[in-house]
C-alpha positions as CSV (number, residue, x, y, z in Angstrom):
1,M,-28.3,-126.8,14.0
2,G,-31.7,-127.7,15.2
3,V,-33.3,-127.4,18.6
4,K,-33.3,-130.5,20.6
5,Y,-36.2,-131.3,23.0
6,V,-35.8,-133.8,25.8
7,L,-39.1,-135.1,26.9
8,T,-39.2,-137.0,30.2
9,E,-42.0,-138.2,32.3
10,P,-42.2,-136.5,35.7
11,A,-41.3,-138.6,38.7
12,P,-44.2,-140.3,40.4
13,P,-45.6,-138.6,43.4
14,G,-43.9,-139.5,46.7
15,W,-45.5,-140.9,49.8
16,W,-46.4,-137.5,51.2
17,A,-48.0,-136.4,48.0
18,K,-50.2,-139.5,47.9
19,N,-51.2,-139.6,51.5
20,K,-51.2,-136.0,52.8
21,V,-55.0,-135.6,52.8
22,I,-55.5,-138.8,54.8
23,V,-52.7,-137.9,57.3
24,C,-54.1,-134.4,57.8
25,S,-57.6,-135.6,58.2
26,V,-56.6,-138.2,60.8
27,A,-54.5,-135.6,62.7
28,C,-57.4,-133.0,62.7
29,L,-59.8,-135.8,64.0
30,L,-57.4,-136.7,66.8
31,I,-56.8,-133.1,67.8
32,G,-60.6,-132.5,67.8
33,L,-61.1,-135.4,70.1
34,Y,-58.3,-134.3,72.4
35,I,-59.8,-130.8,72.6
36,G,-63.3,-132.0,73.1
37,G,-62.4,-134.4,75.9
38,G,-62.9,-137.5,73.8
39,N,-65.7,-138.9,76.0
40,D,-69.1,-137.7,77.1
41,G,-68.7,-138.5,80.8
42,Q,-70.2,-136.1,83.4
43,A,-67.7,-134.2,85.5
44,V,-68.0,-135.0,89.2
45,P,-68.4,-131.7,91.2
46,A,-66.1,-131.1,94.1
47,N,-67.6,-131.6,97.6
48,T,-68.1,-128.0,98.7
49,P,-69.9,-126.8,101.8
50,T,-73.2,-125.1,101.1
51,P,-73.8,-121.6,102.7
52,T,-76.1,-121.3,105.6
53,P,-78.9,-118.7,105.4
54,S,-78.4,-115.7,107.7
55,V,-81.0,-115.2,110.3
56,T,-82.2,-111.6,110.3
57,P,-84.6,-110.3,113.0
58,T,-88.0,-109.3,111.7
59,R,-89.5,-106.0,112.7
60,T,-92.8,-106.1,114.4
61,G,-94.2,-102.6,114.7
62,K,-97.0,-100.4,113.8
63,G,-95.6,-99.6,110.5
């Protein structure tokens, strides 16, 4: 009675194993563009009224 060894080649890597680096890189790039706004356009400020300066009386005295 001897020991029998069965040697088989491992299955080739699947689609995910071959392409996971590319898929993760593209996903991270898209997420970064989404978070960063994607474009460099200037935001248009809202039309807000400007405050008017208050008029305070000045003292004229002998100080």
